[in-house]
Structures are given as C-alpha cells and as structure tokens.
C-alpha positions in Angstrom: -98.6 -132.3 -95.5 -94.8 -132.0 -94.6 -92.1 -130.4 -96.3 -90.8 -133.8 -98.1 -94.6 -134.2 -99.4 -94.8 -130.2 -100.4 -91.5 -130.5 -102.6 -93.0 -133.7 -104.5 -96.2 -132.1 -104.8 -94.6 -128.8 -106.4 -92.4 -130.8 -108.8 -95.2 -133.3 -110.0 -96.0 -132.9 -113.6 -100.0 -132.7 -113.6 -102.3 -133.5 -116.5 -102.8 -129.8 -117.4 -98.7 -129.5 -117.7 -98.3 -132.9 -119.8 -100.8 -131.1 -122.4 -99.0 -128.0 -122.2 -95.7 -129.6 -122.6 -97.1 -131.6 -125.7 -98.6 -128.9 -127.5 -96.9 -125.5 -126.0 -100.0 -124.0 -125.5 -101.8 -122.7 -122.3 -104.5 -125.2 -121.0 -107.3 -123.9 -118.7 -107.4 -125.4 -115.4 -109.6 -123.0 -113.7 -112.8 -125.3 -113.1 -114.9 -122.2 -112.5 -114.3 -120.6 -115.8 -116.7 -120.2 -118.7 -115.9 -122.3 -121.8 -115.8 -119.1 -123.9 -112.9 -117.0 -122.6 -114.2 -114.3 -124.7 -116.5 -113.4 -121.9 -113.7 -112.1 -119.7 -112.0 -109.6 -122.2 -111.8 -106.2 -120.9 -113.3 -103.6 -123.2 -111.0 -101.0 -121.8 -107.6 -102.8 -121.9 -108.7 -105.4 -124.5 -107.1 -108.2 -122.6 -108.2 -110.8 -120.4 -109.5 -109.7 -117.0 -110.1 -112.7 -114.5 -112.8 -111.9 -112.0 -112.4 -112.8 -108.1 -115.3 -115.3 -108.6 -112.9 -117.5 -110.6 -110.8 -117.7 -107.3 -112.4 -116.8 -104.3 -115.3 -118.4 -102.6 -117.7 -116.1 -100.6 -115.7 -115.3 -97.2 -112.3 -116.5 -98.6 -109.6 -113.8 -99.0 -106.7 -116.2 -99.9 -106.1 -118.6 -102.8 -102.9 -120.4 -104.0 -101.8 -122.6 -106.6 -98.5 -123.5 -108.3 -98.4 -122.1 -111.9 -98.3 -124.6 -114.5 -95.2 -125.3 -116.7 -94.3 -125.7 -120.3 -96.7 -122.9 -121.9 -96.9 -119.0 -121.8 -99.7 -117.2 -119.7 -101.2 -114.6 -122.0 -101.3 -110.9 -121.0 -104.2 -110.4 -118.6 -105.1 -108.6 -115.5 -107.3 -108.9 -112.6 -108.8 -106.7 -109.5 -107.0 -108.5 -106.5 -103.5 -108.5 -105.4 -101.2 -111.1 -106.7 -97.9 -112.3 -105.2 -95.7 -114.5 -107.3 -92.9 -116.4 -105.4 -90.0 -118.0 -107.5 -89.7 -121.5 -105.4 -86.9 -122.7 -107.7 -85.4 -121.7 -111.0 -86.2 -118.4 -113.0 -89.3 -116.7 -114.7 -89.4 -114.1 -117.3 -92.6 -111.8 -117.2 -93.5 -108.7 -118.9 -95.3 -106.3 -116.4 -96.7 -103.2 -117.5 -95.1 -103.5 -120.9 -91.4 -104.1 -119.1 -89.8 -107.3 -119.2 -88.2 -108.7 -115.9 -86.4 -111.5 -115.2 -87.2 -113.1 -111.6 -84.8 -115.7 -110.3 -85.0 -118.0 -107.1 -86.3 -116.1 -104.0 -87.7 -113.4 -106.2 -91.0 -112.2 -104.9 -93.1 -110.1 -107.1 -96.3 -108.2 -105.6 -98.7 -106.8 -108.3 -101.3 -104.3 -107.6 -104.7 -104.6 -109.3 -105.5 -103.9 -113.0 -101.8 -104.2 -113.9 -101.4 -105.9 -117.2 -99.0 -108.9 -117.3 -97.7 -112.3 -119.1 -95.6 -114.9 -118.1 -93.1 -116.8 -120.3 -93.1 -120.7 -120.4 -91.7 -122.1 -117.3 -89.5 -125.0 -117.7 -89.6 -128.3 -115.7 -87.1 -126.9 -112.7 -88.9 -123.4 -112.5 -91.4 -123.6 -109.6 -93.4 -120.6 -109.2 -96.2 -120.1 -106.7 -99.3 -117.5 -107.3 -100.5 -116.2 -104.1 -103.8 -114.3 -104.6 -105.2 -111.8 -101.9 -108.8 -110.5 -101.9 -110.2 -107.4 -100.3 -106.7 -105.9 -99.5 -105.2 -102.4 -100.8 -101.7 -102.4 -102.3 -100.7 -99.8 -99.6 -102.4 -101.7 -96.8 -100.3 -104.7 -97.3 -97.0 -102.7 -96.3 -97.1 -101.5 -92.7 -93.8 -99.7 -92.1 -94.9 -98.2 -89.1 -94.3 -101.8 -87.3 -90.6 -101.9 -88.0 -88.2 -100.9 -85.5 -87.4 -97.5 -86.8 -88.1 -94.1 -85.5 -91.5 -92.7 -86.3 -90.3 -89.8 -88.8 -88.0 -92.5 -90.5 -91.0 -94.9 -90.8 -93.0 -92.1 -92.2 -90.1 -91.0 -94.7 -89.6 -94.6 -95.7 -93.1 -95.0 -96.5 -93.5 -91.8 -98.7 -90.5 -93.2 -100.8 -92.4 -96.9 -100.9 -95.5 -95.2 -102.2 -94.2 -93.0 -104.7 -92.3 -95.9 -106.1 -95.4 -98.4 -106.1 -97.8 -95.5 -107.3 -95.6 -95.2 -110.5 -94.8 -99.0 -111.2 -97.9 -100.8 -109.7 -95.7 -103.5 -108.7 -92.5 -104.2 -106.4 -90.0 -107.1 -106.6 -88.4 -108.4 -103.6 -85.1 -110.3 -103.3 -85.7 -112.4 -100.5 -82.6 -114.6 -100.8 -81.1 -112.2 -98.0 -83.8 -113.0 -95.8 -83.6 -116.6 -93.6 -87.3 -116.5 -93.0 -89.1 -116.0 -96.0 -88.6 -119.5 -97.7 -89.5 -121.0 -94.6 -92.6 -118.7 -94.2 -93.7 -119.8 -97.7 -93.4 -123.5 -97.1 -95.2 -123.2 -93.8 -97.9 -121.2 -95.9 -98.0 -123.6 -98.6 -98.5 -126.8 -96.4 -101.2 -125.3 -94.1 -103.0 -124.2 -97.4 -102.9 -127.7 -98.9 -103.4 -129.5 -95.5 -107.1 -128.4 -95.4 -106.9 -128.5 -91.4 -109.2 -127.0 -89.2 -108.5 -123.1 -88.5 -107.0 -123.0 -91.4 -107.9 -119.3 -92.8 -106.7 -118.0 -89.5 -103.2 -119.4 -89.9 -102.8 -118.3 -93.5 -103.7 -114.7 -92.6 -100.9 -115.0 -89.9 -98.4 -116.5 -92.2 -99.4 -113.7 -94.9 -98.9 -110.9 -92.2 -95.6 -112.3 -91.2 -94.7 -112.6 -94.8 -95.5 -109.0 -95.5 -93.7 -107.7 -92.4 -90.5 -109.5 -93.6 -90.8 -107.8 -96.9 -91.2 -104.5 -95.2 -87.9 -105.3 -93.3 -86.3 -106.2 -96.4 -87.3 -103.0 -98.1 -86.4 -100.9 -95.2 -82.8 -102.5 -95.0 -82.3 -101.7 -98.5 -83.7 -98.1 -98.5 -81.5 -97.3 -95.7 -78.4 -98.5 -97.0 -78.4 -95.2 -98.8 -78.5 -93.5 -95.4 -75.5 -95.6 -94.3 -73.5 -95.2 -97.5 -74.0 -91.2 -97.1 -71.3 -88.9 -96.0 -73.2 -87.8 -93.1 -75.1 -89.8 -90.4 -78.8 -89.8 -91.5 -80.3 -92.4 -89.2 -78.9 -90.6 -86.2 -79.9 -87.1 -87.5 -83.5 -88.2 -88.2 -83.6 -89.7 -84.7 -82.3 -86.4 -83.2 -85.2 -84.6 -85.3 -87.6 -87.0 -84.0 -86.7 -86.4 -80.3 -86.3 -82.7 -80.2 -88.7 -81.5 -82.9 -90.3 -78.8 -81.0 -87.7 -76.1 -80.6 -85.0 -77.3 -83.0 -83.6 -75.3 -85.5 -81.2 -76.0 -88.6 -78.3 -74.3 -86.8 -78.5 -76.3 -83.9 -78.8 -79.6 -85.6 -75.9 -78.8 -87.7 -73.8 -77.6 -84.7 -74.7 -80.8 -82.8 -73.4 -83.2 -85.7 -70.6 -81.0 -86.9 -72.0 -79.9 -90.3 -72.4 -76.7 -92.2 -76.1 -75.9 -92.1 -76.7 -75.6 -96.0 -74.8 -78.7 -96.7 -76.9 -80.8 -94.1 -80.2 -79.4 -95.3 -78.9 -80.3 -99.0 -77.6 -83.6 -98.1 -81.0 -84.5 -96.3 -82.7 -83.5 -99.5 -80.6 -85.6 -101.6 -81.0 -88.8 -99.1 -84.6 -88.3 -97.9 -86.3 -86.1 -101.0 -86.9 -83.7 -98.2 -85.0 -80.7 -96.7 -84.6 -80.0 -92.8 -87.8 -77.7 -92.8 -89.9 -80.1 -94.6 -88.7 -82.9 -92.4 -89.5 -81.0 -89.3 -92.9 -79.9 -90.2 -93.6 -83.5 -91.1 -92.5 -84.6 -87.6 -94.4 -81.5 -85.9 -97.5 -82.8 -87.9 -97.3 -86.3 -87.1 -97.0 -85.2 -83.5 -100.2 -83.2 -83.6 -101.9 -85.9 -85.2 -101.1 -88.5 -82.4 -102.2 -85.6 -79.8 -105.6 -85.1 -81.6 -106.3 -89.1 -81.5 -104.9 -89.8 -78.2 -105.9 -86.5 -76.0 -108.6 -84.0 -75.6 -106.2 -81.2 -75.4 -107.3 -77.6 -77.0 -106.3 -76.8 -80.4 -104.0 -73.9 -78.7 -102.2 -76.6 -76.5 -101.6 -79.2 -79.3 -100.3 -76.6 -81.7 -97.7 -75.4 -78.8 -96.9 -79.1 -77.8 -96.1 -79.8 -81.6 -93.8 -76.8 -81.7 -95.8 -74.4 -84.1 -95.4 -70.7 -83.3 -99.0 -70.2 -83.9 -102.5 -72.0 -83.9 -103.5 -70.4 -87.2 -100.3 -71.6 -88.9 -100.8 -75.1 -87.5 -104.3 -75.2 -88.7 -103.0 -74.3 -92.5 -100.4 -76.8 -92.6 -102.4 -79.5 -90.9 -105.1 -79.1 -93.6 -102.6 -79.0 -96.4 -100.8 -82.4 -95.3 -103.8 -84.4 -94.0 -106.5 -82.7 -96.7 -108.9 -82.0 -93.5 -109.0 -79.8 -90.5 -107.6 -80.9 -87.0 -111.3 -80.8 -85.9 -112.4 -83.1 -88.7 -109.3 -85.3 -88.1 -110.0 -85.7 -84.4 -113.7 -86.8 -85.0 -112.8 -89.2 -87.6 -110.2 -90.8 -85.2 
C-alpha cells in the first residue's frame, strides 16, 4: 500500500458506514464480538467495557482501525491504551465527563479504564484508532531520551505524571511537528500491507511517534522557562553540573539574582524550590552510582553531595520508597 492508496482507503465509505449514515445508529463491526452486547457491561461503571480479546490475538500488541463515521460511539472503556489521531477534519469527544474538541493533527492518548464517548463523524472527518496492549501509560513516555539535562528531564517527567495521573489522558497538537503525520502514514501503510516482519516495523514506528510526542510536550513545557524573567534552563543545567557543594547564594550570585527571589521563581516555574531541586539531583546521582558502581554507602553519600551517610539514607528511602541497599539489589 502506498500513500495514494492509503488516502483512498481511509476515505472510502464501507458497508458499516453506509448503514450508519442511513440510520444514524452505530453498527457493530467487531467480528469477534458477542451478539449480546450486554455481556460487555462493566458492573462497576455500568457502561460497556471492551475486552482485549476483541482486538488482540495472542502475541499481538498493536491494533489499528479507522473509526467508522456517521453515527456516535456510546460511552465505553477498556483495559488497554488507546491513541486517537485526527487524520483530517474534527472530532468531538467526551472524556471522563469533559467535552473536548479535536482538530486535524490532534493526537489523544487515553489511559486504561477512562470512560469516553465520540460524537458522529462527518464524511471528511477521518479518525485513526491505535490500540496498544501490554503497556502502561507512563512507560509510553520516556522523557530521559530527550536532549535535556537529567535534572530537567526528571522535573519534566514529574510535571507530566502529575497531569496525566489527574486527567488520565493527554492531548497533543502535532501540527507543529513535521514528523508525526508522516510517521502515522508509514505506520498505517505498514499495518495494512501485511508484510513480513511487520510487527517489528510497527513497534519501531510507535516508538518513534512516542519520542516525537515527548519532544512536543517538552518544547511546550519549557516555553514557561523561556517566558520566565530568569533563565530557568541555564540555571537547571548549572545545578545539574555543580550539585555536590552548591549553595543558593552561590547560584544566585553566579546569575546575578537575589537568593530569595531566585528560589521563589524556581518554585513558581518548576513546582520546586532550590533546596528541593538540589536534593533531587543529589538523589539521582546516588541512584546512578548504586546501579553503576560497587562504591560503599559512605563514598556514594560523599560523591552525591550529602553531609552524612545517615541523612543520605533517610532522604533516599523517602524519595525512592526503599533503602539504598535494596535499590542496589533491585537494579
């Protein structure tokens, strides 16, 4: 399948859509589904829950389809990750009780067990559903693969996780990316070409798409840094490289700011003040040394900038929910 054939396929009105356009009611197009849909009602949420078995055969982790147009999709949920990409047109959805409007280039990633419904799509509204099995929401987004300092990546991941833990979904505007639409097209042509080693290609395309989404999120998130009155990016990089003996007064003097003002502005921009950021960086260093060296605990505490081994132990256990010794064994 080439790109011209892909476009024809996506815009073709299939038999299910013909029926939906006539009746305005959704028609089941899932061949494996039980005719009695009541068997799929979740007793806890009292809405339809579509099981993995309807979409994934044994050993499969990716399922893709084009959403059928002309009829609404009832509220439902499922126990796998779903990505919806607006290839063209628009889509109005209700996610966790909130109405969202998606436009061309919007890509929405839904966590497991998130109730959602979809209004009827028009003829020019092309929406792609990408279902991903055997993944967790957070494992899809790998911030540490980005070209950021380790400290900045850690802070960015914290912000993202807090947002997604609360909302259970995230919407990306991919129109600013020159890569996403092309990657989606390559993914779709590979999926519907049924070629050898197709699953390996699909996995790589998904991985590239997720990396690009993380890049988009990172750029948007760090815009707050650049609009700040202080140079957040440069300050985080300085902390990242000088964390062992760094003091707030030294940092403020280096960048020409009042210490209190600097710490408060860091808090406003990143959600953490100077001491919290510094402690996090030292703990990250300690974790890395625990994994990559056989240094003693005293040496690791010293190399990570802690004044005492006992204080290092207390802070490490508080942050990682395990002692340094247990962390080393697990990694």
